[in-house]
C-alpha positions in Angstrom: -0.1 0.2 0.1 2.5 2.0 1.1 4.9 1.7 -2.5 1.5 2.1 -4.5 0.8 5.7 -2.5 4.3 6.6 -3.4 4.4 6.1 -6.8 0.9 7.6 -6.9 2.6 10.8 -5.1 5.2 11.0 -7.6 2.7 10.7 -10.9 0.5 13.3 -9.2 3.7 15.9 -8.5 5.1 15.1 -12.0 8.5 14.0 -10.3 10.5 11.5 -11.5 12.6 9.7 -9.1 15.4 9.3 -12.2 14.8 13.4 -12.9 15.1 14.3 -9.1 18.3 12.4 -8.3 21.4 14.2 -9.4 25.1 13.4 -8.4 25.2 16.1 -5.6 28.1 17.2 -2.8 27.6 15.6 0.7 29.3 18.8 2.2 27.9 21.6 0.5 29.8 24.5 1.7 33.4 25.2 3.4 35.5 28.1 3.6 38.3 29.3 1.4 42.1 28.8 2.0 41.4 24.7 3.9 41.3 21.2 3.0 37.8 20.0 1.6 36.8 16.1 1.5 34.8 16.4 -1.7 32.4 13.2 -1.4 30.3 13.0 -4.9 26.9 10.5 -4.3 25.8 8.7 -7.0 21.9 7.6 -6.5 21.6 6.1 -9.9 22.3 4.9 -13.8 21.9 6.9 -16.9 17.7 5.8 -17.2 18.3 2.2 -16.2 21.7 1.6 -17.4 24.6 1.1 -15.3 26.9 3.2 -14.6 30.2 3.1 -16.3 32.5 6.1 -15.7 32.5 9.0 -13.8 34.6 12.7 -14.9 34.5 15.4 -13.1 36.2 18.6 -14.0 38.6 19.7 -10.9 37.8 23.8 -11.5 40.4 27.2 -10.5 41.0 27.2 -7.4 40.6 23.8 -6.3 44.1 22.3 -6.0 46.5 19.8 -4.4 43.6 17.3 -5.5 44.1 13.9 -4.2 41.1 11.9 -5.4 40.4 8.5 -2.9 40.3 5.2 -5.1 37.9 2.4 -5.1 38.3 -1.2 -5.5 37.5 -2.4 -9.2 37.5 1.1 -10.8 40.1 2.5 -12.4 41.4 5.9 -11.5 42.5 8.7 -13.5 44.2 12.0 -13.4 44.7 14.6 -16.3 47.3 17.3 -15.4 46.7 20.7 -16.3 47.1 24.6 -16.3 45.1 26.9 -14.3 43.6 29.7 -16.3 45.6 32.0 -13.3 49.2 31.1 -11.5 47.8 30.1 -7.9 49.5 30.0 -4.4 49.7 26.9 -2.2 50.7 27.6 1.0 52.8 30.3 0.2 54.0 28.6 -2.9 53.6 29.2 -6.4 51.6 26.6 -8.0 50.6 27.4 -12.5 49.1 23.4 -13.0 47.6 20.4 -11.4 44.4 17.7 -11.2 42.0 19.2 -14.2 39.6 16.5 -14.0 39.5 12.8 -12.6 38.0 10.1 -13.8 36.2 6.8 -12.0 36.0 3.9 -14.8 33.7 0.3 -13.5 30.4 -0.9 -13.5 27.9 0.2 -10.7 24.5 -1.3 -11.4 21.6 0.9 -11.7 19.8 -0.1 -8.7 23.2 0.9 -6.6 24.4 3.5 -4.6 27.9 4.8 -4.6 30.1 7.9 -3.6 33.5 8.6 -5.4 35.7 11.1 -2.8 38.4 13.2 -3.2 40.6 16.0 -1.0 41.5 18.8 -2.0 42.7 22.5 -1.0 40.2 25.6 -1.7 42.1 28.8 -2.5 42.1 31.2 -0.2 41.4 33.6 -3.2 38.2 32.5 -3.5 35.4 34.6 -2.3 32.9 33.9 0.8 29.3 33.9 -1.3 30.7 32.6 -4.5 29.7 28.4 -5.2 32.1 26.6 -7.0 30.9 23.9 -9.1 32.1 20.8 -10.1 30.9 19.0 -13.6 30.4 15.8 -13.5 29.6 13.7 -16.8 28.1 9.6 -15.7 28.4 8.0 -18.6 26.4 4.5 -18.8 26.6 1.7 -21.0 23.2 3.0 -22.5 23.9 6.8 -23.0 25.0 9.8 -20.5 24.3 12.0 -17.7 25.8 15.2 -17.9 25.9 17.0 -14.7 27.4 20.1 -15.6 24.5 23.4 -15.5 26.9 26.0 -12.9 23.5 28.5 -13.6 22.8 28.0 -10.0 19.1 27.8 -11.1 17.8 25.0 -9.2 14.9 24.2 -11.5 18.1 23.7 -14.0 18.2 20.5 -15.9 21.9 18.4 -15.0 22.5 20.5 -12.8 26.4 20.5 -11.4 27.9 19.9 -8.0 28.8 22.8 -6.1 30.5 23.8 -2.8 29.2 27.8 -1.8 32.3 28.9 0.0 32.3 30.3 3.5 34.7 32.8 5.3 37.9 30.9 6.9 36.8 29.5 10.4 40.5 31.4 12.0 40.4 34.4 9.7 43.5 35.7 11.9 46.1 32.9 10.5 44.2 30.2 10.9 45.1 27.4 8.3 42.4 24.7 8.3 45.3 22.1 7.9 43.8 18.6 7.1 46.9 16.8 5.8 
């Protein structure tokens, strides 16, 4: 009975469980000038097809990226130049990880998390949202979570983290190596 009621409400409200389940970040706020653990949550495949690859574009201002490997998955990191030189702990850096890619098989019926750690540049401004565009490849298609407009009604919104003021603006470093 409960299943039918939930399905009826879903149909009545015009909400499709697939359409409402996006790739999201577990933690949606973080301080500039600190390390951030990004946990990308994936709740389904592409219209019933198994997920075979997750690609995440690393935006400017996100430095020292270290992905967490997943058993049974191949992990690739693409390096590249930053649009502008960055500073990491007082040292200049002009390149780093620009994309992460995990390849494997995630059945449509299962939930999974893809994790990486990174330093959020102190040049990022409180109130700014930093987006991580994701392309989810499946055996029978692709879902693009790449819209960075911030519009909650956008089709395929990219997961994002809102930058907040540092907890210790007077010299705190937010170190969590």
